[in-house]
LUMLUM-929902 format. One line per 2 residues: number of its first residue (from 0); their letters; for each residue x, y, z of N, C-alpha, C, O. Coordinates in pm, whole numbers, plus 50000, padded with zeros to 5 digits. Layout:
N
NUM) a) X Y Z X Y Z X Y Z X Y Z  ...
% end
This chain:
295
0) ma) 21712 54406 82920 21823 54328 82863 21870 54393 82735 21791 54413 82643  21995 54428 82727 22047 54498 82609 22111 54400 82515 22174 54303 82557
2) qs) 22094 54424 82386 22146 54333 82284 22274 54390 82224 22280 54508 82192  22376 54305 82209 22501 54349 82149 22517 54284 82014 22497 54164 82001
4) aa) 22553 54363 81913 22567 54311 81777 22715 54293 81747 22793 54387 81761  22752 54174 81705 22891 54145 81672 22910 54155 81522 22830 54102 81445
6) ta) 23016 54222 81481 23045 54236 81339 23154 54137 81300 23265 54142 81354  23123 54047 81208 23218 53943 81167 23321 54002 81073 23291 54090 80993
8) ra) 23445 53953 81083 23549 53998 80993 23528 53939 80855 23484 53825 80840  23560 54019 80755 23547 53970 80618 23657 53868 80591 23770 53891 80633
10) pp) 23627 53757 80524 23728 53656 80496 23829 53707 80396 23796 53794 80315  23952 53656 80398 24051 53700 80301 24008 53662 80160 23941 53561 80139
12) td) 24048 53746 80062 24007 53720 79924 24109 53633 79851 24082 53589 79739  24224 53609 79912 24324 53526 79846 24389 53435 79950 24450 53484 80045
14) vg) 24378 53306 79933 24434 53210 80027 24514 53108 79949 24459 53034 79867  24642 53103 79974 24726 53002 79911 24719 53005 79759 24719 52900 79695
16) gv) 24713 53124 79700 24709 53134 79556 24572 53113 79495 24556 53122 79373  24470 53085 79580 24335 53064 79531 24252 53189 79561 24238 53227 79677
18) tv) 24199 53251 79460 24119 53371 79478 23975 53334 79507 23914 53257 79433  23920 53390 79615 23782 53364 79654 23698 53483 79610 23721 53595 79655
20) ta) 23601 53459 79524 23517 53565 79473 23382 53563 79543 23316 53460 79547  23342 53676 79600 23214 53683 79669 23100 53661 79570 23108 53701 79454
22) ek) 22994 53597 79620 22878 53573 79535 22814 53706 79496 22786 53790 79581  22790 53722 79365 22729 53845 79317 22579 53829 79304 22531 53727 79255
24) kd) 22507 53929 79348 22362 53927 79335 22324 53969 79194 22391 54053 79133  22219 53911 79142 22172 53940 79008 22115 54082 79003 22016 54111 79070
26) pl) 22176 54173 78924 22128 54311 78920 21989 54324 78859 21924 54427 78875  21944 54220 78788 21813 54225 78725 21701 54179 78818 21583 54189 78784
28) vd) 21740 54131 78936 21641 54084 79034 21650 54173 79157 21758 54191 79212  21537 54230 79201 21542 54321 79315 21571 54246 79445 21557 54124 79452
30) kt) 21611 54321 79548 21656 54258 79672 21543 54186 79744 21568 54092 79819  21420 54230 79722 21307 54162 79786 21290 54022 79730 21274 53926 79806
32) tq) 21294 54009 79599 21283 53877 79535 21401 53789 79576 21383 53670 79602  21520 53847 79583 21638 53772 79624 21624 53722 79768 21662 53610 79799
34) fv) 21568 53807 79855 21550 53768 79994 21455 53648 80004 21484 53552 80076  21344 53653 79932 21247 53543 79936 21310 53415 79881 21294 53308 79938
36) ra) 21382 53427 79771 21448 53309 79712 21549 53246 79808 21556 53124 79822  21628 53332 79873 21738 53283 79956 21692 53228 80089 21754 53135 80141
38) hv) 21585 53283 80147 21552 53251 80285 21420 53177 80307 21397 53124 80416  21334 53170 80206 21207 53098 80220 21212 52974 80130 21187 52985 80010
40) pe) 21245 52859 80186 21268 52741 80102 21140 52679 80047 21031 52699 80100  21157 52603 79939 21048 52530 79878 21052 52384 79922 21154 52336 79971
42) nr) 20940 52316 79905 20942 52172 79926 20988 52103 79797 21025 52172 79701  20985 51971 79792 21035 51900 79675 20952 51927 79551 21000 51909 79439
44) ag) 20827 51971 79568 20742 52005 79453 20756 52151 79413 20689 52197 79321  20844 52225 79482 20870 52364 79447 20778 52463 79513 20775 52579 79472
46) qi) 20701 52422 79615 20605 52512 79678 20649 52557 79817 20738 52497 79878  20585 52663 79865 20618 52722 79995 20513 52680 80097 20393 52689 80072
48) ar) 20560 52635 80214 20468 52582 80316 20421 52691 80411 20493 52785 80442  20296 52674 80457 20244 52757 80567 20141 52673 80640 20100 52567 80591
50) fr) 20097 52718 80757 20001 52642 80835 19862 52647 80772 19813 52753 80735  19799 52530 80762 19656 52523 80736 19586 52486 80866 19478 52537 80896
52) ds) 19650 52397 80946 19598 52365 81078 19613 52488 81168 19705 52568 81150  19524 52502 81263 19529 52616 81354 19652 52609 81444 19687 52503 81496
54) lc) 19717 52722 81460 19841 52732 81535 19815 52718 81684 19724 52781 81738  19895 52636 81752 19888 52621 81898 20031 52622 81951 20112 52537 81912
56) vn) 20063 52717 82038 20201 52740 82081 20223 52691 82223 20141 52714 82312  20335 52624 82243 20375 52577 82376 20520 52621 82400 20608 52589 82321
58) vv) 20544 52695 82511 20677 52744 82544 20717 52686 82678 20643 52699 82776  20833 52621 82685 20881 52561 82810 21024 52605 82837 21095 52649 82746
60) gl) 21066 52591 82963 21203 52623 83001 21220 52764 83054 21333 52806 83082  21110 52840 83068 21114 52976 83122 21016 52989 83237 20925 52906 83248
62) pp) 21031 53089 83324 20927 53116 83423 20794 53138 83351 20792 53190 83240  20683 53100 83413 20552 53106 83347 20518 53240 83283 20462 53243 83173
64) ay) 20551 53349 83348 20516 53481 83293 20589 53508 83161 20530 53562 83068  20716 53470 83154 20793 53490 83032 20744 53396 82921 20732 53436 82806
66) aa) 20717 53272 82958 20667 53176 82859 20534 53222 82802 20512 53214 82681  20446 53271 82889 20315 53319 82844 20330 53441 82753 20256 53456 82656
68) fi) 20425 53528 82785 20448 53647 82702 20490 53608 82561 20438 53662 82464  20583 53513 82549 20631 53472 82417 20520 53404 82338 20501 53432 82220
70) ak) 20445 53315 82403 20335 53248 82335 20232 53349 82286 20181 53339 82174  20200 53447 82370 20102 53549 82334 20152 53632 82215 20074 53670 82128
72) qv) 20282 53660 82213 20338 53739 82103 20332 53662 81971 20300 53719 81867  20362 53533 81975 20354 53451 81854 20211 53448 81802 20187 53465 81683
74) vg) 20116 53426 81892 19974 53421 81853 19929 53557 81800 19852 53565 81705  19977 53665 81863 19938 53799 81819 19985 53829 81677 19909 53884 81597
76) ia) 20108 53793 81646 20160 53816 81511 20092 53724 81412 20064 53764 81298  20065 53599 81454 19992 53507 81366 19855 53562 81331 19811 53555 81216
78) tq) 19787 53618 81430 19655 53677 81405 19666 53797 81312 19582 53816 81224  19769 53877 81331 19789 53998 81250 19810 53964 81102 19764 54037 81015
80) vk) 19879 53852 81074 19906 53816 80933 19801 53719 80880 19814 53665 80770  19696 53697 80961 19583 53612 80921 19621 53465 80903 19569 53396 80815
82) ap) 19712 53419 80987 19740 53276 80995 19634 53213 81085 19583 53280 81175  19599 53085 81065 19498 53021 81150 19551 53001 81292 19665 52958 81310
84) vd) 19469 53030 81392 19511 53020 81532 19406 52944 81611 19286 52967 81595  19452 52854 81697 19363 52782 81789 19360 52859 81920 19461 52863 81991
86) hr) 19249 52920 81953 19239 53005 82072 19191 52929 82196 19169 52991 82300  19174 52799 82186 19130 52723 82304 19240 52722 82410 19359 52724 82378
88) lk) 19199 52718 82536 19297 52715 82645 19380 52588 82644 19499 52590 82675  19317 52477 82606 19387 52349 82600 19383 52297 82457 19293 52221 82419
90) cs) 19481 52338 82378 19492 52292 82240 19615 52201 82229 19698 52197 82320  19624 52129 82119 19736 52037 82098 19849 52113 82028 19833 52154 81913
92) pn) 19964 52133 82095 20069 52220 82039 20126 52166 81907 20159 52048 81896  20135 52254 81809 20209 52222 81687 20325 52319 81665 20394 52312 81564
94) vn) 20346 52410 81761 20467 52492 81769 20522 52475 81910 20463 52525 82006  20633 52406 81922 20695 52384 82053 20826 52460 82061 20917 52438 81982
96) vi) 20834 52550 82160 20951 52635 82181 21016 52591 82312 20953 52594 82418  21142 52552 82305 21212 52498 82423 21334 52584 82453 21426 52592 82371
98) ft) 21336 52647 82569 21454 52719 82619 21534 52620 82705 21478 52557 82794  21663 52608 82678 21744 52511 82750 21888 52558 82757 21937 52621 82664
100) pd) 21959 52528 82869 22101 52563 82877 22189 52469 82796 22306 52500 82772  22135 52355 82753 22212 52258 82675 22128 52213 82554 22074 52102 82554
102) pq) 22117 52298 82453 22031 52266 82339 22073 52144 82261 21988 52073 82207  22203 52117 82253 22246 51999 82177 22200 51869 82245 22157 51775 82177
104) aq) 22208 51865 82377 22160 51747 82448 22009 51730 82428 21961 51618 82410  21936 51840 82430 21792 51836 82405 21763 51786 82264 21674 51704 82244
106) ld) 21840 51835 82167 21821 51794 82029 21856 51646 82010 21787 51575 81937  21961 51600 82075 21998 51459 82066 21885 51371 82117 21856 51266 82058
108) di) 21821 51413 82226 21711 51336 82282 21591 51332 82187 21528 51229 82170  21562 51447 82125 21450 51452 82030 21480 51366 81908 21393 51295 81859
110) ak) 21605 51373 81860 21643 51293 81743 21633 51144 81772 21606 51064 81682  21655 51107 81897 21649 50966 81934 21505 50917 81953 21472 50805 81915
112) rr) 21420 51001 82013 21286 50958 82048 21178 51000 81948 21076 50932 81935  21200 51111 81878 21095 51167 81793 21158 51237 81673 21135 51355 81650
114) dl) 21239 51162 81597 21319 51224 81492 21236 51284 81379 21286 51368 81305  21110 51244 81365 21029 51301 81256 21006 51451 81276 20976 51522 81180
116) ll) 21021 51501 81400 21003 51643 81426 21115 51727 81365 21103 51850 81356  21223 51662 81323 21331 51735 81257 21302 51759 81111 21372 51836 81045
118) gf) 21198 51694 81058 21157 51718 80920 21237 51641 80818 21308 51546 80851  21225 51685 80693 21289 51615 80583 21439 51640 80579 21485 51751 80605
120) gw) 21514 51536 80545 21658 51548 80523 21708 51426 80450 21670 51313 80482  21793 51447 80352 21857 51333 80286 21950 51264 80384 21993 51324 80482
122) as) 21981 51138 80356 22064 51059 80448 22197 51129 80476 22246 51125 80589  22254 51193 80376 22383 51261 80393 22372 51388 80478 22473 51441 80523
124) qm) 22249 51435 80500 22228 51560 80573 22185 51538 80718 22175 51634 80794  22159 51414 80756 22097 51389 80886 22185 51432 81003 22133 51482 81103
126) kk) 22315 51414 80992 22404 51455 81101 22398 51606 81121 22390 51653 81235  22402 51682 81013 22394 51827 81023 22257 51869 81071 22244 51964 81149
128) la) 22152 51799 81025 22016 51833 81065 21999 51822 81216 21923 51897 81277  22072 51727 81278 22061 51705 81422 22172 51775 81500 22209 51732 81609
130) tf) 22226 51882 81443 22331 51960 81509 22280 52100 81541 22228 52169 81453  22294 52141 81666 22252 52275 81707 22367 52371 81681 22477 52352 81733
132) er) 22342 52474 81599 22451 52561 81555 22425 52710 81581 22517 52791 81565  22305 52748 81621 22270 52889 81632 22207 52919 81768 22163 52827 81836
134) pi) 22202 53046 81810 22139 53077 81940 21993 53034 81945 21946 52985 82048  21921 53052 81833 21783 53005 81820 21773 52933 81687 21812 52987 81583
136) qs) 21723 52811 81689 21722 52728 81567 21587 52658 81555 21524 52624 81656  21544 52635 81431 21411 52578 81408 21416 52461 81311 21503 52453 81224
138) wy) 21320 52369 81329 21303 52252 81242 21156 52242 81205 21068 52276 81284  21129 52193 81083 20993 52197 81030 20950 52061 80976 21018 52001 80893
140) lt) 20837 52015 81024 20772 51896 80969 20663 51946 80875 20577 52024 80916  20666 51901 80750 20570 51949 80650 20499 51831 80584 20544 51717 80592
142) rs) 20388 51863 80519 20315 51763 80441 20285 51819 80302 20272 51940 80283  20273 51728 80207 20223 51762 80074 20080 51712 80062 20048 51603 80108
144) vg) 19996 51792 80000 19855 51757 79983 19823 51756 79834 19850 51853 79763  19764 51645 79788 19735 51630 79647 19599 51684 79607 19524 51735 79689
146) td) 19569 51672 79478 19442 51719 79424 19322 51655 79493 19220 51720 79514  19336 51528 79528 19225 51454 79588 19217 51471 79740 19132 51409 79804
148) gq) 19304 51555 79798 19302 51578 79942 19389 51483 80022 19407 51504 80142  19443 51380 79959 19533 51288 80028 19664 51360 80059 19709 51445 79982
150) sv) 19726 51326 80173 19849 51394 80213 19955 51295 80259 19924 51185 80305  20080 51337 80246 20193 51261 80298 20287 51355 80371 20307 51469 80329
152) le) 20343 51306 80481 20445 51384 80550 20573 51377 80468 20610 51271 80416  20640 51489 80458 20761 51496 80375 20883 51457 80457 20950 51540 80518
154) ln) 20909 51326 80457 21022 51270 80530 21095 51172 80439 21041 51127 80338  21217 51141 80477 21300 51056 80392 21297 50909 80435 21398 50840 80428
156) hg) 21180 50863 80479 21166 50719 80507 21018 50686 80506 20933 50774 80521  20987 50560 80488 20847 50521 80475 20796 50445 80596 20854 50345 80637
158) st) 20689 50494 80653 20619 50427 80762 20488 50503 80778 20448 50575 80687  20421 50488 80892 20297 50562 80914 20308 50643 81042 20351 50592 81146
160) yq) 20267 50768 81033 20270 50857 81149 20129 50877 81200 20040 50911 81123  20107 50856 81328 19975 50875 81388 19961 51021 81427 20029 51067 81519
162) ds) 19873 51095 81358 19864 51237 81386 19785 51264 81514 19729 51172 81574  19781 51391 81555 19721 51427 81684 19570 51402 81687 19512 51392 81795
164) ng) 19508 51391 81570 19364 51364 81566 19331 51216 81558 19215 51177 81545  19434 51134 81566 19412 50990 81568 19405 50923 81433 19385 50802 81425
166) gp) 19423 50998 81326 19416 50939 81192 19554 50912 81136 19648 50987 81164  19569 50806 81058 19699 50776 81000 19733 50872 80887 19646 50910 80809
168) en) 19857 50910 80879 19903 50995 80770 20032 50932 80715 20122 50899 80792  20041 50916 80585 20156 50851 80526 20282 50934 80541 20277 51057 80543
170) ig) 20395 50864 80552 20525 50929 80556 20598 50892 80427 20600 50776 80386  20658 50992 80365 20728 50965 80240 20631 50942 80127 20512 50972 80140
172) gs) 20679 50890 80016 20593 50865 79903 20559 50993 79829 20633 51091 79837  20448 50992 79758 20411 51109 79678 20260 51123 79674 20188 51029 79708
174) vt) 20214 51239 79634 20071 51264 79618 20043 51295 79472 20134 51325 79395  19917 51288 79436 19879 51308 79297 19837 51451 79272 19753 51507 79344
176) gr) 19895 51511 79169 19859 51646 79130 19786 51645 78997 19736 51542 78953  19780 51761 78935 19714 51774 78806 19812 51837 78709 19861 51947 78733
178) ag) 19840 51770 78600 19936 51819 78502 19869 51916 78405 19746 51925 78398  19953 51988 78330 19900 52068 78220 19884 52215 78247 19829 52286 78162
180) sr) 19928 52265 78361 19916 52407 78390 20048 52462 78441 20110 52402 78529  20090 52575 78387 20213 52639 78434 20190 52711 78566 20286 52750 78633
182) lg) 20064 52729 78604 20033 52800 78728 20042 52710 78850 20040 52759 78963  20053 52581 78829 20065 52489 78941 20010 52352 78908 19940 52334 78808
184) ad) 20043 52255 78994 20000 52117 78973 19884 52080 79063 19853 51962 79080  19816 52182 79122 19702 52160 79211 19741 52080 79335 19662 52000 79385
186) ms) 19863 52103 79383 19908 52045 79510 19943 52161 79604 19955 52276 79560  19961 52130 79731 19999 52234 79826 20095 52178 79929 20104 52056 79948
188) se) 20168 52268 79996 20263 52230 80101 20219 52296 80231 20190 52415 80234  20215 52218 80340 20165 52269 80467 20261 52240 80582 20326 52136 80586
190) lv) 20270 52335 80674 20344 52312 80798 20259 52225 80891 20140 52252 80911  20319 52123 80945 20252 52034 81041 20300 52062 81183 20221 52065 81277
192) hv) 20431 52084 81198 20488 52107 81332 20615 52190 81317 20692 52172 81223  20635 52282 81411 20757 52362 81417 20822 52341 81554 20759 52361 81657
194) li) 20948 52301 81552 21028 52285 81674 21130 52397 81678 21206 52416 81582  21133 52472 81788 21227 52582 81804 21304 52561 81933 21245 52555 82041
196) lv) 21437 52549 81923 21522 52537 82040 21597 52668 82061 21646 52728 81965  21605 52710 82186 21669 52837 82221 21779 52809 82323 21755 52748 82427
198) da) 21899 52854 82292 22010 52845 82387 21988 52956 82491 22012 53073 82464  21944 52916 82610 21906 53013 82713 22022 53106 82750 22001 53225 82776
200) gk) 22143 53053 82751 22257 53135 82788 22289 53242 82684 22331 53352 82719  22269 53210 82556 22307 53302 82450 22204 53412 82426 22234 53510 82358
202) va) 22085 53397 82479 21984 53503 82461 21955 53576 82592 21865 53660 82597  22030 53545 82696 22000 53601 82828 22008 53753 82831 21939 53816 82910
204) nl) 22093 53812 82745 22110 53957 82747 22026 54030 82644 22042 54151 82625  21938 53959 82577 21852 54020 82477 21719 54060 82537 21676 54004 82638
206) ki) 21654 54158 82476 21521 54198 82520 21422 54086 82491 21425 54025 82384  21334 54058 82586 21239 53949 82573 21146 53973 82454 21105 53878 82387
208) ga) 21112 54099 82427 21026 54130 82314 21092 54097 82181 21027 54046 82090  21222 54125 82170 21295 54095 82047 21303 53944 82025 21284 53896 81914
210) va) 21329 53870 82132 21335 53725 82122 21199 53668 82082 21191 53578 81999  21092 53722 82140 20958 53674 82108 20922 53699 81961 20864 53612 81896
212) dy) 20957 53818 81909 20927 53849 81770 21008 53760 81676 20957 53715 81573  21133 53735 81711 21218 53647 81629 21158 53507 81624 21150 53445 81518
214) ia) 21115 53457 81739 21054 53324 81746 20925 53320 81666 20896 53220 81600  20848 53428 81670 20723 53432 81595 20747 53415 81446 20673 53342 81379
216) ll) 20849 53483 81392 20878 53469 81250 20921 53326 81218 20878 53269 81117  21005 53267 81304 21046 53128 81281 20927 53034 81283 20925 52935 81210
218) al) 20827 53064 81365 20714 52974 81383 20616 52977 81266 20547 52878 81243  20610 53087 81193 20503 53105 81095 20544 53072 80953 20460 53072 80863
220) sr) 20670 53044 80931 20717 53008 80796 20844 52927 80808 20915 52938 80908  20874 52847 80708 21004 52781 80702 21109 52885 80661 21081 52976 80584
222) wq) 21231 52868 80717 21339 52961 80685 21468 52884 80663 21484 52771 80709  21559 52946 80591 21693 52891 80571 21791 53007 80553 21751 53120 80526
224) gl) 21921 52977 80568 22024 53076 80540 22019 53200 80624 22038 53310 80573  21993 53185 80755 21979 53301 80842 22109 53336 80915 22110 53422 81002
226) er) 22219 53268 80880 22344 53286 80954 22406 53423 80931 22459 53485 81023  22400 53471 80806 22466 53596 80770 22365 53710 80757 22253 53691 80712
228) cn) 22409 53829 80797 22324 53947 80786 22305 53983 80639 22391 53956 80555  22191 54044 80609 22167 54092 80473 22108 54232 80479 22073 54281 80586
230) gf) 22097 54295 80364 22052 54433 80360 21903 54452 80373 21855 54564 80365  21830 54345 80391 21686 54351 80402 21648 54382 80547 21706 54326 80639
232) st) 21552 54472 80567 21511 54510 80703 21423 54402 80763 21306 54389 80726  21478 54324 80856 21405 54213 80915 21456 54182 81054 21575 54197 81082
234) il) 21367 54140 81141 21405 54096 81275 21498 53974 81270 21568 53945 81367  21497 53903 81157 21582 53785 81143 21730 53819 81149 21812 53731 81176
236) nl) 21766 53945 81125 21905 53987 81139 21950 53991 81285 22069 54006 81312  21857 53978 81378 21889 53983 81521 21993 53878 81559 22079 53903 81643
238) ma) 21986 53760 81497 22077 53651 81530 22180 53627 81420 22250 53525 81422  22191 53720 81325 22282 53702 81213 22418 53764 81242 22431 53852 81327
240) eg) 22519 53716 81172 22654 53767 81187 22685 53864 81074 22632 53852 80963  22771 53960 81102 22819 54050 80998 22732 54170 80971 22744 54233 80866
242) ca) 22643 54204 81063 22556 54321 81043 22635 54450 81065 22699 54467 81170  22631 54541 80968 22702 54667 80980 22631 54761 81076 22694 54847 81138
244) qd) 22498 54746 81089 22420 54829 81179 22344 54741 81277 22326 54621 81253  22301 54800 81386 22222 54725 81482 22094 54677 81414 22026 54757 81350
246) pp) 22060 54550 81427 21940 54497 81361 21813 54542 81433 21820 54584 81549  21698 54533 81367 21572 54566 81433 21548 54477 81554 21593 54362 81559
248) et) 21476 54530 81652 21443 54452 81772 21294 54419 81777 21246 54365 81877  21222 54452 81671 21082 54412 81658 21059 54367 81514 21142 54393 81427
250) vt) 20948 54299 81491 20916 54264 81353 20901 54392 81273 20849 54492 81322  20946 54389 81150 20939 54507 81064 20817 54498 80973 20750 54395 80965
252) as) 20789 54608 80904 20679 54608 80807 20705 54505 80698 20612 54444 80647  20831 54487 80662 20865 54388 80560 20838 54246 80608 20788 54162 80533
254) dl) 20870 54220 80737 20840 54088 80794 20691 54060 80789 20648 53952 80748  20612 54157 80832 20467 54140 80834 20411 54130 80693 20317 54054 80668
256) gl) 20469 54206 80600 20425 54197 80462 20450 54060 80403 20366 54007 80330  20567 54003 80433 20600 53870 80382 20503 53765 80436 20449 53685 80360
258) lt) 20481 53766 80567 20394 53665 80627 20249 53683 80584 20179 53585 80560  20204 53807 80575 20067 53833 80530 20047 53780 80389 19944 53719 80359
260) al) 20144 53806 80301 20135 53756 80163 20141 53604 80158 20071 53541 80078  20225 53545 80244 20236 53399 80246 20101 53335 80278 20062 53237 80215
262) ya) 20031 53391 80377 19904 53332 80418 19787 53375 80330 19676 53323 80343  19811 53470 80240 19705 53512 80148 19719 53449 80010 19621 53439 79937
264) tn) 19841 53407 79974 19863 53353 79841 19794 53218 79823 19772 53146 79920  19760 53185 79701 19694 53059 79670 19785 52943 79708 19894 52931 79650
266) pr) 19747 52856 79803 19835 52747 79846 19863 52646 79735 19961 52572 79743  19778 52642 79632 19796 52546 79524 19860 52607 79400 19872 52541 79296
268) as) 19903 52733 79410 19975 52795 79300 20116 52738 79292 20164 52675 79387  20182 52758 79182 20320 52713 79168 20410 52792 79262 20376 52904 79302
270) gt) 20524 52734 79297 20617 52804 79384 20665 52934 79323 20686 53032 79395  20684 52937 79192 20727 53059 79124 20625 53170 79143 20661 53285 79171
272) qq) 20498 53136 79127 20392 53236 79144 20382 53279 79289 20362 53397 79317  20395 53185 79382 20389 53219 79524 20500 53317 79562 20475 53416 79629
274) ra) 20622 53288 79518 20735 53377 79549 20713 53516 79491 20740 53616 79557  20664 53522 79367 20642 53651 79303 20537 53733 79379 20553 53854 79396
276) ei) 20430 53668 79424 20325 53738 79498 20377 53788 79632 20343 53898 79675  20458 53707 79698 20513 53747 79828 20608 53865 79812 20599 53963 79887
278) ad) 20698 53857 79715 20793 53966 79692 20719 54094 79654 20756 54202 79701  20616 54084 79572 20540 54201 79530 20469 54265 79649 20463 54387 79661
280) ai) 20414 54181 79738 20344 54233 79856 20440 54308 79948 20404 54411 80005  20562 54256 79965 20661 54324 80050 20698 54459 79989 20706 54559 80061
282) tr) 20719 54462 79859 20755 54587 79791 20644 54690 79805 20671 54807 79832  20519 54648 79786 20406 54741 79798 20393 54793 79940 20361 54910 79960
284) ka) 20418 54706 80040 20410 54747 80180 20514 54855 80210 20485 54955 80274  20637 54832 80161 20743 54930 80183 20712 55061 80112 20740 55168 80165
286) rd) 20654 55053 79993 20618 55173 79918 20510 55253 79991 20515 55375 79996  20413 55181 80048 20305 55248 80120 20357 55320 80244 20316 55432 80276
288) ig) 20451 55253 80314 20509 55315 80434 20590 55438 80397 20583 55541 80464  20667 55427 80288 20747 55540 80242 20660 55659 80204 20693 55774 80233
290) ag) 20548 55630 80138 20457 55737 80099 20394 55802 80221 20376 55924 80224  20362 55722 80322 20303 55775 80445 20401 55863 80520 20360 55965 80577
292) qa) 20529 55826 80521 20629 55906 80593 20659 56036 80520 20702 56134 80582  20636 56037 80387 20666 56156 80307 20558 56262 80322 20580 56379 80289
294) r) 20440 56223 80372 20331 56321 80386 20358 56420 80500 20276 56509 80525
% end
């Protein structure tokens, strides 16, 4: 399956007497730090989420061989970046990947029956949150964990969610941290569930390996702002608009560096420290590869 890259036209800079100025990147901040800031979102406490529970992947809507290939690829990349993985044959899925010819209808059904899987959203954002807009799109359910180990699901309403292990977990509200340190409040943010919907028609001409790698990145971290292409070397450009060059069709060293750093960084550090460690790890990875190629 061959992938075709579409180049979006640049918008006009003057419309009806109003000049539109493109957003300028801060020259004092390197592109790696900018990439992490722009695309790896924080929770309400300013921290970056990753899985603490072992990853279990379920892929539906494809022939069994293709579904198994994608699940295996996600688990393989998770293992490579040292994310926790549940290797049992019958585990409880916390990453659900659904291929469907009508993703909006599928999303409407999920929003009606199991809306907590769409994750946190303010009341004004709920309509957009339940709108399918991209060839492959993801939603994240997260929790905050306090100093005492108590946790709450990060949702915009209060009730109780019965987790897969049979224990109650609070929805909404807040957890208790520890004040007095600039390095963090001794709280952490964790991924609980990742929902990924794939428009089967829009990815039909793509290589299955490229689709699997793209899904793996979506599954292992929260992401935002993936609509437009950027100058950072990442498989995430596969579904972005406006790319001047053909995007990578496999995970890149930068992708692996980001995820490896995410799962290695102190989960209770401040979001600022987490971002700095992740950006530094990506830069060092790229430097090491450059040095190796120069030999």
